Structure formats: C-alpha cells, structure tokens
C-alpha positions, 0 to 999 in steps of 0.5 A: 794774157796781157803779159803775153801781148806785152811780151810779143809787142816788145819782141817785135819792137826789139827785133826791129831795132836789131834789124836796123843795127844789122842793116847798118853793119851789113851796109858797111860791107866787108868781112864783118857784113859777111859774118853777120849774114852767116850768123843771122841765117844760122841763128834763124835756122837753129831757133826755128828747129829748136823752138819747133821741137820745144813747142811739140814737147809742150813748152809754153808759148810764153817761154818761147817768146821769152827765149826769143827776147833774150836772144834778140836782146843779146844781139842788140847788145852785141851789135851796139858795142861795134 
C-alpha cells in the first residue's frame, strides 16, 4: 500500500512538471504550440480509453499508475530536450 501511495505521489509531482514544460512551450506560440496541444489532447483521450478498458479487464491499479508514470516521464524528457 505504501508503494502505491508513493507511486501516486510521484505521478502527481511528475505530471505537474510536465504541465509546466507544456505551458512554456505553448506560451511560445506558433506551430510548436499547436502541435503540443494536439498531442496533449490525443494522449489524454487515448490514455483514458485504453486504461479504462485495461481496468475493466482486470489489470491492477499499480500497473495503470506505472504506465501513466512512464508516459509522463517520456513527455518530460521530450519537452526538456527542446
């Protein structure tokens, strides 16, 4: 249970970091901002549908949190390199 709490806490912190990086990119405007908004929206829609189905199929909550963390961390790396 403690590991789950720690993973959720880390997901929240990592997500806030990515929000800040995305806001910075969006604030610059232009095609990059538009592309980031499209990517962000499509990622959220896909993640909600995919993980909703996975939970209904019996995947553990911990696995879903781990997958979200991997996605968020990949976005942090991608956005930090620009």
